[in-house]
C-alpha positions as a Markdown table, in Angstrom:
| # | Residue | x | y | z |
|---|---|---|---|---|
| 1 | Met | 6.2 | 70.7 | 82.6 |
| 2 | Tyr | 2.7 | 71.3 | 84.6 |
| 3 | Lys | 0.1 | 72.8 | 83.3 |
| 4 | Ile | -1.7 | 76.3 | 84.9 |
| 5 | Leu | -5.1 | 76.1 | 84.7 |
| 6 | Val | -6.6 | 80.5 | 83.9 |
| 7 | Ile | -9.9 | 80.9 | 84.1 |
| 8 | Glu | -10.3 | 85.2 | 83.4 |
| 9 | Asp | -13.1 | 87.3 | 81.8 |
| 10 | Ser | -10.7 | 90.3 | 81.2 |
| 11 | Val | -8.2 | 89.4 | 77.9 |
| 12 | Thr | -5.9 | 91.8 | 79.0 |
| 13 | Val | -5.5 | 90.0 | 82.9 |
| 14 | Arg | -5.3 | 86.6 | 81.0 |
| 15 | Met | -2.5 | 87.5 | 78.9 |
| 16 | Ile | -0.8 | 89.2 | 81.5 |
| 17 | Val | -0.9 | 85.9 | 84.2 |
| 18 | Lys | -0.2 | 84.1 | 80.8 |
| 19 | Lys | 3.1 | 85.2 | 80.1 |
| 20 | Leu | 4.7 | 85.6 | 84.1 |
| 21 | Ile | 3.9 | 81.9 | 84.5 |
| 22 | Glu | 5.5 | 80.6 | 80.6 |
| 23 | Asp | 8.2 | 83.2 | 81.7 |
| 24 | Asn | 9.0 | 79.8 | 83.8 |
| 25 | Pro | 10.0 | 77.1 | 81.9 |
| 26 | His | 8.3 | 74.5 | 83.9 |
| 27 | Phe | 4.7 | 75.5 | 83.1 |
| 28 | Thr | 2.2 | 76.0 | 80.3 |
| 29 | Cys | -1.3 | 77.6 | 80.5 |
| 30 | Glu | -4.7 | 76.6 | 79.6 |
| 31 | Leu | -6.9 | 79.6 | 79.2 |
| 32 | Cys | -10.7 | 80.0 | 79.8 |
| 33 | Lys | -12.6 | 83.3 | 79.5 |
| 34 | Asn | -15.9 | 81.6 | 82.0 |
| 35 | Tyr | -17.5 | 79.4 | 83.4 |
| 36 | Ala | -18.5 | 76.9 | 80.9 |
| 37 | Glu | -15.3 | 76.6 | 78.8 |
| 38 | Ala | -13.6 | 75.7 | 82.5 |
| 39 | Gln | -16.3 | 72.9 | 82.7 |
| 40 | Arg | -15.3 | 71.8 | 79.5 |
| 41 | Ala | -11.7 | 72.0 | 80.6 |
| 42 | Leu | -12.2 | 70.2 | 83.4 |
| 43 | Ser | -14.5 | 67.2 | 81.8 |
| 44 | Lys | -11.3 | 66.4 | 79.6 |
| 45 | Ser | -8.1 | 67.0 | 82.0 |
| 46 | Thr | -8.1 | 67.2 | 86.0 |
| 47 | Glu | -3.8 | 67.4 | 85.7 |
| 48 | Tyr | -3.7 | 70.8 | 86.7 |
| 49 | Leu | -1.0 | 71.8 | 89.2 |
| 50 | Val | -2.3 | 74.9 | 90.2 |
| 51 | Ala | -5.9 | 76.8 | 89.0 |
| 52 | Val | -5.8 | 80.8 | 88.6 |
| 53 | Val | -9.0 | 81.8 | 89.0 |
| 54 | Asp | -11.7 | 85.6 | 88.8 |
| 55 | Leu | -13.7 | 85.1 | 91.3 |
| 56 | Asn | -16.6 | 86.9 | 89.1 |
| 57 | Leu | -17.4 | 86.1 | 85.9 |
| 58 | Pro | -20.2 | 87.1 | 83.4 |
| 59 | Asp | -21.9 | 83.6 | 83.9 |
| 60 | Ala | -21.0 | 82.4 | 87.1 |
| 61 | Pro | -20.6 | 86.3 | 89.1 |
| 62 | Asn | -21.0 | 84.7 | 92.9 |
| 63 | Gly | -17.3 | 82.6 | 92.7 |
| 64 | Glu | -18.8 | 79.7 | 91.0 |
| 65 | Ser | -15.7 | 78.7 | 89.2 |
| 66 | Val | -13.9 | 77.8 | 92.3 |
| 67 | Asp | -16.3 | 75.5 | 93.9 |
| 68 | Leu | -15.6 | 73.9 | 90.6 |
| 69 | Val | -12.3 | 74.0 | 90.3 |
| 70 | Leu | -12.0 | 72.4 | 94.5 |
| 71 | Ser | -14.6 | 69.6 | 93.6 |
| 72 | His | -12.4 | 68.8 | 90.5 |
| 73 | Asn | -9.8 | 68.8 | 93.6 |
| 74 | Val | -7.2 | 70.9 | 91.9 |
| 75 | Pro | -5.5 | 73.9 | 94.0 |
| 76 | Ala | -7.0 | 77.2 | 93.5 |
| 77 | Ile | -5.4 | 80.6 | 93.8 |
| 78 | Val | -8.6 | 83.1 | 93.8 |
| 79 | Leu | -8.0 | 86.8 | 91.8 |
| 80 | Ser | -10.2 | 89.5 | 93.0 |
| 81 | Gly | -10.7 | 93.0 | 91.9 |
| 82 | Asn | -11.6 | 93.6 | 95.6 |
| 83 | Phe | -11.0 | 93.2 | 99.0 |
| 84 | Asp | -14.1 | 91.6 | 101.3 |
| 85 | Glu | -12.9 | 90.3 | 104.5 |
| 86 | Ser | -15.8 | 87.7 | 105.2 |
| 87 | Thr | -15.8 | 86.3 | 101.7 |
| 88 | Arg | -12.1 | 85.9 | 102.3 |
| 89 | Asn | -12.3 | 83.5 | 104.9 |
| 90 | Gln | -15.0 | 81.8 | 103.7 |
| 91 | Leu | -12.6 | 80.6 | 100.5 |
| 92 | Leu | -10.0 | 79.8 | 102.8 |
| 93 | Glu | -12.2 | 77.9 | 105.0 |
| 94 | Lys | -13.3 | 76.2 | 101.1 |
| 95 | Gly | -10.1 | 75.6 | 101.0 |
| 96 | Ile | -8.2 | 77.8 | 98.6 |
| 97 | Leu | -4.2 | 78.4 | 98.6 |
| 98 | Asp | -4.7 | 82.3 | 98.6 |
| 99 | Tyr | -6.5 | 85.3 | 97.9 |
| 100 | Ile | -4.8 | 87.9 | 95.9 |
| 101 | Thr | -6.5 | 91.2 | 95.0 |
| 102 | Lys | -6.2 | 92.6 | 91.0 |
| 103 | Glu | -5.1 | 96.3 | 93.0 |
| 104 | Ser | -1.1 | 96.1 | 91.4 |
| 105 | Pro | 1.0 | 95.0 | 89.1 |
| 106 | Tyr | 2.5 | 92.8 | 91.5 |
| 107 | Ser | 0.1 | 91.1 | 92.0 |
| 108 | Tyr | 0.2 | 89.3 | 88.4 |
| 109 | Val | 4.1 | 88.3 | 89.9 |
| 110 | Gln | 2.8 | 87.4 | 93.2 |
| 111 | Val | 0.5 | 84.7 | 91.5 |
| 112 | Ala | 3.5 | 82.7 | 89.0 |
| 113 | Asn | 6.1 | 83.4 | 92.5 |
| 114 | Leu | 3.2 | 80.9 | 94.0 |
| 115 | Ile | 2.6 | 78.5 | 91.4 |
| 116 | Asp | 6.5 | 78.2 | 91.0 |
| 117 | Arg | 6.8 | 77.6 | 95.0 |
| 118 | Ile | 4.2 | 74.8 | 94.7 |
| 119 | Arg | 5.7 | 73.4 | 91.6 |
| 120 | Lys | 9.2 | 73.7 | 94.8 |
| 121 | Asn | 6.6 | 71.8 | 97.6 |
| 122 | Ile | 6.4 | 68.8 | 95.8 |
| 123 | Ser | 10.1 | 67.9 | 96.1 |
| 124 | Val | 10.4 | 68.9 | 99.9 |
| 125 | Ser | 9.7 | 66.9 | 102.8 |
| 126 | Val | 8.5 | 68.6 | 106.0 |
| 127 | Leu | 8.3 | 67.2 | 110.0 |
| 128 | Val | 5.8 | 68.0 | 111.6 |
| 129 | Val | 6.3 | 67.6 | 115.6 |
| 130 | Asp | 3.8 | 67.7 | 118.1 |
| 131 | Asp | 2.2 | 65.8 | 120.6 |
| 132 | Ser | -2.0 | 66.3 | 120.0 |
| 133 | Gln | -2.8 | 64.3 | 117.4 |
| 134 | Asp | -5.1 | 67.2 | 116.4 |
| 135 | Ser | -3.2 | 69.5 | 116.1 |
| 136 | Arg | -0.9 | 67.3 | 113.9 |
| 137 | Asp | -3.9 | 66.4 | 111.8 |
| 138 | His | -4.8 | 70.2 | 111.2 |
| 139 | Ile | -1.5 | 70.9 | 109.9 |
| 140 | Cys | -0.5 | 68.3 | 107.8 |
| 141 | Ser | -3.2 | 69.0 | 106.1 |
| 142 | Leu | -2.5 | 72.9 | 105.5 |
| 143 | Leu | 1.2 | 71.3 | 103.8 |
| 144 | Arg | -1.0 | 69.1 | 101.9 |
| 145 | Lys | -2.9 | 71.0 | 100.3 |
| 146 | Phe | 0.2 | 73.4 | 99.5 |
| 147 | Gln | 2.1 | 69.9 | 98.0 |
| 148 | Phe | 4.7 | 69.6 | 100.5 |
| 149 | Lys | 5.4 | 66.0 | 101.5 |
| 150 | Val | 4.5 | 65.2 | 105.0 |
| 151 | Asn | 6.0 | 63.0 | 107.7 |
| 152 | Glu | 5.0 | 62.9 | 111.7 |
| 153 | Ala | 6.4 | 62.9 | 115.3 |
| 154 | Tyr | 5.1 | 62.9 | 118.0 |
| 155 | Ser | 7.2 | 63.3 | 120.2 |
| 156 | Ser | 11.2 | 64.8 | 120.2 |
| 157 | Glu | 12.4 | 61.5 | 120.5 |
| 158 | Asp | 10.0 | 59.9 | 117.6 |
| 159 | Ala | 11.0 | 63.2 | 115.3 |
| 160 | Leu | 15.0 | 62.3 | 115.6 |
| 161 | Asn | 13.8 | 58.4 | 115.0 |
| 162 | Gln | 12.3 | 60.9 | 111.4 |
| 163 | Leu | 14.9 | 62.6 | 111.2 |
| 164 | Asp | 17.4 | 59.2 | 110.9 |
| 165 | Ile | 15.2 | 58.0 | 108.5 |
| 166 | His | 14.3 | 60.7 | 106.5 |
| 167 | Asn | 17.2 | 61.8 | 105.1 |
| 168 | Asp | 15.6 | 64.7 | 102.9 |
| 169 | Ile | 13.6 | 66.6 | 105.8 |
| 170 | Lys | 13.6 | 70.5 | 105.2 |
| 171 | Leu | 11.6 | 72.2 | 107.0 |
| 172 | Ile | 10.4 | 70.9 | 111.0 |
| 173 | Ile | 7.7 | 72.6 | 111.8 |
| 174 | Ser | 7.8 | 71.7 | 116.0 |
| 175 | Ala | 5.7 | 72.5 | 119.0 |
| 176 | His | 8.0 | 74.2 | 121.9 |
| 177 | Asn | 5.7 | 71.6 | 124.4 |
| 178 | Leu | 6.6 | 67.9 | 123.8 |
| 179 | Pro | 7.1 | 65.6 | 126.5 |
| 180 | Ser | 10.1 | 64.4 | 127.8 |
| 181 | Met | 12.3 | 66.8 | 125.8 |
| 182 | Asp | 10.6 | 70.7 | 124.8 |
| 183 | Gly | 10.7 | 72.3 | 121.4 |
| 184 | Tyr | 13.4 | 74.7 | 122.3 |
| 185 | Lys | 16.1 | 71.4 | 123.4 |
| 186 | Leu | 15.1 | 69.4 | 120.3 |
| 187 | Val | 15.8 | 72.7 | 117.5 |
| 188 | Lys | 19.2 | 72.7 | 120.2 |
| 189 | Thr | 19.9 | 68.9 | 119.4 |
| 190 | Ile | 18.8 | 69.3 | 115.8 |
| 191 | Arg | 21.6 | 71.6 | 115.2 |
| 192 | His | 24.2 | 70.1 | 117.0 |
| 193 | Glu | 23.9 | 67.5 | 114.2 |
| 194 | Arg | 26.7 | 68.6 | 111.6 |
| 195 | Gly | 24.1 | 67.5 | 108.4 |
| 196 | Met | 21.2 | 69.1 | 109.8 |
| 197 | Gln | 22.3 | 73.3 | 109.9 |
| 198 | Asp | 20.2 | 73.9 | 106.8 |
| 199 | Val | 17.5 | 72.2 | 107.9 |
| 200 | Ile | 15.0 | 75.0 | 108.3 |
| 201 | Phe | 13.2 | 75.0 | 112.1 |
| 202 | Ile | 10.0 | 76.5 | 112.7 |
| 203 | Gly | 8.9 | 76.3 | 116.6 |
| 204 | Leu | 5.1 | 76.5 | 117.8 |
| 205 | Ser | 3.2 | 77.6 | 120.6 |
| 206 | Ala | -0.4 | 78.4 | 122.5 |
| 207 | Thr | 1.7 | 80.4 | 125.6 |
| 208 | Lys | 1.8 | 83.7 | 125.2 |
| 209 | Asp | 4.8 | 84.2 | 126.3 |
| 210 | Ser | 7.1 | 87.0 | 124.6 |
| 211 | Val | 10.3 | 85.3 | 125.9 |
| 212 | Leu | 9.8 | 82.0 | 123.9 |
| 213 | Thr | 10.2 | 83.1 | 120.6 |
| 214 | Ser | 13.8 | 84.8 | 121.6 |
| 215 | Lys | 14.6 | 81.5 | 123.0 |
| 216 | Phe | 13.7 | 79.6 | 120.1 |
| 217 | Ile | 16.2 | 81.4 | 117.7 |
| 218 | Lys | 18.3 | 81.7 | 120.0 |
| 219 | Ser | 18.3 | 78.0 | 119.6 |
| 220 | Gly | 19.0 | 78.3 | 116.6 |
| 221 | Ala | 15.1 | 77.9 | 114.9 |
| 222 | Asn | 15.0 | 79.8 | 112.3 |
| 223 | Asp | 10.8 | 81.0 | 112.9 |
| 224 | Phe | 8.5 | 81.5 | 115.8 |
| 225 | Leu | 4.2 | 81.0 | 115.3 |
| 226 | Gly | 2.1 | 81.6 | 117.7 |
| 227 | Lys | -1.7 | 79.5 | 118.1 |
| 228 | Pro | -3.4 | 79.1 | 116.7 |
| 229 | Leu | -2.3 | 79.7 | 113.4 |
| 230 | His | -3.7 | 81.6 | 110.9 |
| 231 | His | -3.6 | 80.7 | 107.1 |
| 232 | Glu | -1.7 | 83.7 | 105.4 |
| 233 | Glu | 0.8 | 84.0 | 107.9 |
| 234 | Phe | 1.9 | 80.3 | 108.6 |
| 235 | Phe | 2.4 | 79.6 | 104.9 |
| 236 | Ser | 3.9 | 83.0 | 104.7 |
| 237 | Arg | 6.6 | 82.4 | 107.0 |
| 238 | Ile | 7.2 | 78.8 | 105.6 |
| 239 | Met | 7.8 | 80.7 | 102.0 |
| 240 | His | 9.9 | 83.0 | 102.9 |
| 241 | Asn | 12.2 | 80.4 | 104.6 |
| 242 | Leu | 12.5 | 78.1 | 102.1 |
| 243 | Asp | 12.8 | 81.3 | 99.6 |
| 244 | Ser | 15.4 | 82.0 | 101.1 |
| 245 | Gln | 17.2 | 78.6 | 101.7 |
| 246 | Asp | 16.3 | 78.5 | 97.9 |
| 247 | Met | 18.6 | 81.8 | 97.6 |
| 248 | Ile | 20.9 | 80.1 | 100.0 |
| 249 | Gln | 21.7 | 77.7 | 97.6 |
| 250 | Thr | 21.6 | 78.9 | 94.6 |
| 251 | Ile | 25.0 | 80.7 | 95.7 |
| 252 | Lys | 26.4 | 77.6 | 97.3 |
| 253 | Asp | 25.7 | 75.9 | 93.2 |
| 254 | Ser | 27.4 | 79.0 | 92.5 |
| 255 | Ala | 30.0 | 77.8 | 94.3 |
| 256 | Asn | 30.4 | 73.8 | 94.4 |
| 257 | Leu | 29.2 | 73.4 | 91.1 |
| 258 | Asp | 30.9 | 72.6 | 87.6 |
| 259 | Ala | 29.2 | 75.5 | 85.2 |
| 260 | Leu | 29.8 | 73.4 | 82.3 |
| 261 | Thr | 27.8 | 70.0 | 84.0 |
| 262 | Lys | 25.6 | 70.6 | 87.0 |
| 263 | Val | 27.6 | 68.7 | 88.7 |
| 264 | Tyr | 29.8 | 68.4 | 91.9 |
| 265 | Asn | 33.1 | 70.0 | 91.1 |
| 266 | Arg | 36.7 | 69.4 | 92.8 |
| 267 | Arg | 36.4 | 72.2 | 95.1 |
| 268 | Tyr | 33.2 | 70.4 | 96.7 |
| 269 | Leu | 34.5 | 67.1 | 96.5 |
| 270 | His | 37.2 | 67.8 | 99.2 |
| 271 | Lys | 35.0 | 69.8 | 101.5 |
| 272 | Arg | 32.6 | 67.2 | 101.6 |
| 273 | Ala | 35.4 | 64.8 | 102.2 |
| 274 | Asp | 36.7 | 66.1 | 105.7 |
| 275 | Glu | 33.0 | 65.1 | 106.5 |
| 276 | Leu | 33.4 | 61.4 | 105.6 |
| 277 | Tyr | 36.8 | 60.6 | 105.8 |
| 278 | Ala | 35.9 | 62.1 | 109.7 |
| 279 | Asp | 33.4 | 59.5 | 110.3 |
| 280 | Lys | 35.4 | 56.2 | 111.0 |
| 281 | Lys | 32.9 | 54.4 | 110.9 |
| 282 | Arg | 30.9 | 55.3 | 107.2 |
| 283 | Ser | 34.6 | 55.6 | 105.6 |
| 284 | Ser | 35.0 | 52.2 | 106.3 |
| 285 | Asn | 32.2 | 52.0 | 103.2 |
| 286 | Ile | 33.6 | 54.3 | 101.1 |
| 287 | Ile | 34.2 | 53.5 | 97.7 |
| 288 | Val | 35.8 | 56.0 | 95.3 |
| 289 | Ser | 35.5 | 55.8 | 91.5 |
| 290 | Met | 37.5 | 56.9 | 88.6 |
| 291 | Ile | 36.2 | 57.6 | 85.6 |
| 292 | Asp | 37.3 | 58.7 | 82.0 |
| 293 | Ala | 35.9 | 58.9 | 78.7 |
| 294 | Asp | 37.7 | 56.6 | 76.5 |
| 295 | Asn | 39.0 | 59.0 | 73.0 |
| 296 | Phe | 37.1 | 61.6 | 73.7 |
| 297 | Lys | 39.9 | 64.2 | 72.8 |
| 298 | Gln | 39.4 | 63.3 | 69.1 |
| 299 | Val | 35.6 | 64.5 | 69.6 |
| 300 | Asn | 37.1 | 67.9 | 70.5 |
| 301 | Asp | 39.7 | 67.9 | 66.9 |
| 302 | Thr | 37.1 | 66.4 | 64.8 |
| 303 | Tyr | 33.5 | 67.9 | 65.6 |
| 304 | Gly | 35.1 | 71.1 | 67.7 |
| 305 | His | 34.7 | 71.8 | 71.9 |
| 306 | Lys | 31.0 | 72.6 | 71.3 |
| 307 | Ala | 29.9 | 69.1 | 70.9 |
| 308 | Gly | 32.5 | 67.9 | 73.5 |
| 309 | Asp | 31.1 | 70.2 | 75.6 |
| 310 | Asp | 27.6 | 68.5 | 74.7 |
| 311 | Phe | 28.7 | 65.3 | 75.2 |
| 312 | Leu | 30.0 | 66.1 | 78.5 |
| 313 | Gln | 26.6 | 67.4 | 79.1 |
| 314 | Glu | 25.1 | 64.0 | 78.3 |
| 315 | Phe | 27.2 | 61.8 | 80.0 |
| 316 | Ala | 27.4 | 63.8 | 83.4 |
| 317 | Ser | 23.2 | 63.2 | 83.4 |
| 318 | Leu | 23.7 | 60.4 | 82.9 |
| 319 | Leu | 26.3 | 59.9 | 85.9 |
| 320 | Lys | 23.6 | 61.5 | 88.4 |
| 321 | Lys | 20.9 | 58.9 | 86.9 |
| 322 | Tyr | 22.4 | 55.9 | 87.6 |
| 323 | Phe | 24.1 | 57.5 | 90.9 |
| 324 | Ser | 21.4 | 59.7 | 92.1 |
| 325 | Asn | 22.2 | 58.6 | 96.1 |
| 326 | Asp | 26.0 | 59.3 | 95.7 |
| 327 | Leu | 28.5 | 62.5 | 95.4 |
| 328 | Val | 29.1 | 62.7 | 91.4 |
| 329 | Val | 32.1 | 65.3 | 90.5 |
| 330 | Arg | 34.1 | 66.1 | 87.0 |
| 331 | Tyr | 37.1 | 66.6 | 88.0 |
| 332 | Gly | 38.8 | 67.8 | 85.1 |
| 333 | Gly | 38.2 | 67.6 | 81.8 |
| 334 | Glu | 36.1 | 64.3 | 80.6 |
| 335 | Glu | 37.3 | 62.3 | 84.6 |
| 336 | Phe | 34.9 | 61.8 | 86.6 |
| 337 | Thr | 34.6 | 60.5 | 90.3 |
| 338 | Ile | 31.8 | 59.0 | 92.0 |
| 339 | Val | 32.1 | 58.6 | 95.7 |
| 340 | Ser | 29.7 | 56.4 | 97.4 |
| 341 | Thr | 28.7 | 55.1 | 100.7 |
| 342 | Gln | 26.3 | 52.3 | 99.0 |
| 343 | Pro | 26.8 | 48.9 | 100.0 |
| 344 | Ser | 29.4 | 47.6 | 97.0 |
| 345 | Glu | 26.8 | 44.7 | 95.8 |
| 346 | Lys | 24.1 | 47.3 | 95.3 |
| 347 | Tyr | 27.5 | 50.0 | 93.6 |
| 348 | Tyr | 29.2 | 47.7 | 91.5 |
| 349 | Ser | 25.6 | 46.9 | 89.7 |
| 350 | Ala | 24.8 | 50.2 | 89.1 |
| 351 | Leu | 28.6 | 50.9 | 87.7 |
| 352 | Ser | 27.5 | 47.9 | 85.5 |
| 353 | Glu | 24.7 | 48.9 | 84.2 |
| 354 | Phe | 26.2 | 53.0 | 83.8 |
| 355 | Met | 28.5 | 51.1 | 81.6 |
| 356 | Asn | 26.4 | 49.4 | 79.5 |
| 357 | Thr | 24.1 | 52.0 | 78.9 |
| 358 | Val | 27.4 | 53.9 | 77.8 |
| 359 | Arg | 28.4 | 51.8 | 75.3 |
| 360 | Gln | 24.1 | 51.7 | 74.0 |
| 361 | Thr | 24.3 | 54.8 | 74.2 |
| 362 | Val | 24.5 | 57.5 | 70.9 |
| 363 | Phe | 25.3 | 61.0 | 72.0 |
| 364 | Thr | 24.9 | 64.3 | 71.0 |
| 365 | Pro | 23.7 | 65.3 | 66.9 |
| 366 | His | 26.9 | 64.0 | 65.9 |
| 367 | Lys | 25.8 | 60.8 | 67.1 |
| 368 | Leu | 29.1 | 59.7 | 69.1 |
| 369 | Asn | 28.9 | 55.7 | 69.8 |
| 370 | Ile | 31.9 | 57.2 | 73.2 |
| 371 | Thr | 33.2 | 54.4 | 75.9 |
| 372 | Cys | 34.8 | 54.7 | 78.9 |
| 373 | Ser | 37.4 | 53.8 | 81.4 |
| 374 | Ile | 36.8 | 52.9 | 85.7 |
| 375 | Gly | 39.5 | 52.5 | 88.0 |
| 376 | Val | 37.7 | 51.3 | 91.6 |
| 377 | Ser | 38.9 | 51.5 | 95.1 |
| 378 | Ser | 36.3 | 50.0 | 97.5 |
| 379 | Glu | 39.5 | 49.8 | 100.1 |
| 380 | Thr | 39.6 | 51.3 | 103.6 |
| 381 | His | 41.9 | 54.5 | 103.5 |
| 382 | Pro | 42.9 | 56.9 | 105.9 |
| 383 | Ser | 42.2 | 59.9 | 103.5 |
| 384 | Leu | 40.4 | 61.0 | 99.9 |
| 385 | Glu | 43.4 | 61.3 | 98.8 |
| 386 | Ala | 44.8 | 58.3 | 99.2 |
| 387 | Gln | 41.4 | 56.4 | 97.4 |
| 388 | Leu | 42.0 | 58.8 | 94.5 |
| 389 | Glu | 45.5 | 57.6 | 93.9 |
| 390 | Thr | 44.4 | 54.1 | 94.0 |
| 391 | Ala | 41.8 | 54.9 | 91.9 |
| 392 | Asp | 43.3 | 56.0 | 89.0 |
| 393 | Ala | 46.0 | 53.8 | 89.3 |
| 394 | Arg | 43.4 | 51.5 | 88.2 |
| 395 | Leu | 41.6 | 54.0 | 85.2 |
| 396 | Tyr | 45.2 | 53.9 | 83.9 |
| 397 | Thr | 45.7 | 50.5 | 84.3 |
| 398 | Ala | 42.0 | 50.5 | 82.3 |
| 399 | Lys | 43.2 | 53.1 | 79.2 |
| 400 | Asn | 46.4 | 50.7 | 79.4 |
| 401 | Thr | 44.2 | 47.2 | 78.8 |
| 402 | Gly | 42.3 | 48.3 | 76.1 |
| 403 | Lys | 39.7 | 50.4 | 77.3 |
| 404 | Asn | 35.8 | 50.3 | 77.8 |
| 405 | Arg | 37.1 | 48.7 | 81.2 |
| 406 | Ile | 36.5 | 48.5 | 85.1 |
| 407 | Ile | 39.7 | 47.3 | 86.7 |
| 408 | Thr | 38.5 | 46.8 | 90.7 |
| 409 | Gln | 41.2 | 45.6 | 93.6 |
| 410 | Asp | 43.2 | 44.8 | 90.7 |
| 411 | Ile | 40.8 | 42.6 | 88.7 |
| 412 | Ser | 39.9 | 43.2 | 85.1 |
| 413 | Gln | 35.9 | 43.0 | 83.3 |
| 414 | Lys | 35.3 | 43.5 | 80.7 |
| 415 | Val | 31.4 | 44.6 | 81.4 |
| 416 | Ser | 29.7 | 42.6 | 78.3 |
C-alpha cells in the first residue's frame, strides 16, 4: 500500500481528497492541516508516493509547503483556489507534477486519477529515442519525475536492440530525425514485429511540417508532439495513451483471464500457442506441464465449493509466483498448464521448488494440506495439442503411481 501525504487547511477539501484517494485500495492518506504538521510528518518519514499540497496555508501563505515537500524529494501535486499563469510556470520550473485549481468537484477526481496513474507508472518501461543527448536527458528527466522506468537509445538501430533486450517496454517516445533510419521508418519496422502491436509509439519533431504528423500516424504511431515540449501537453498525451491502452487491456483480460484465479484461460492458451509454435526456433525449446491438485474433490465434498474456490485462488497465486515469466493457464477444474521457454535446468528447478512449497503450505482458513501431481513434456512437438497430450499422459501416470510427484520423460521423480 502506498502512502499519500495531503496538506490542506480546509476540512471539507481534506475529507473529499482523502475519500477519493482511499476509495482505491492501493492508497492510504496521512492528513496535515498546516505547514507545521507537514514538517512533523516529513521529519518522521519521507516514504510517500506523492504529496497533495495546498499552495496557500495560514502558516505558509506563499507556497512554502511546496518547497518543503520538494526538499524531501517527495513528488508534489499542487492545489490552488485560483489560476495564475506566472505562479503555475514557477511551480512547474521547481519540478511539481501538476498544478490543479479547486474550481469544481472534478478537480479532486483529477487528483485521485493522477495519483493512480503515477502508481501504475512505476511498472511502465519507456524507451526514449533521440540522437541529441541534451534532448534525451530532458525527456528522461521529465519521465522519471512521473515514476516511469526509463531506457535510452541514440539511434533507430540502438532502439531496436533495446527492444530486444527489454521486452517489457510499453511506451516509445522517438524523435523523427535520427541517423540512418528516421522516426516513421522506425515505427513501421516496430509494427511489423508481431509482439509489438500494443506498444505505444509517440513521435517528436521540431520541424514545422504539418504533413509529418499524418505520416507518423499512418506509419503506426499513436500520437505526435512538436518540440519544444510543453510540460502539461506532454504528460496529458502520455497519460491519455496509457489510460486508453489500460482500458483495452482490461477488455482483453476479461476475455483471456480465468475469472476465479486470474491466470490465463484455455482460450488464450491456444491463441498464444499459434504464435509460439509458428516460431520454429522457439518451439524446439517449449516445455509444457500439466498440474493437478491431488484429492481436490474431497475439499469440495467436505468443506463446500467456497473452500474449493479459495484453494484454487491460493494455488494459482503460487503458480504465478514461481512461473512469473511463463504462461500459466487454468486448463479446467483443478488442472493447470504451464507453457515455458525458459532453459530446462532453470525451469525444472522452479518446478521442484514449487512442488516443495505446495507440500509445506497450509491452504485456506480450513488449514488444508494438499499436494499436486505434474506431468511434463520437454520434447519437440509439432503443435501444442501434441505436447499437451504427452504431458497429460505423464500426469495420468503420476496420479496412478501414488500422486505427489513429477513425471518427466518417463522418469518418476518424487520430490522431497
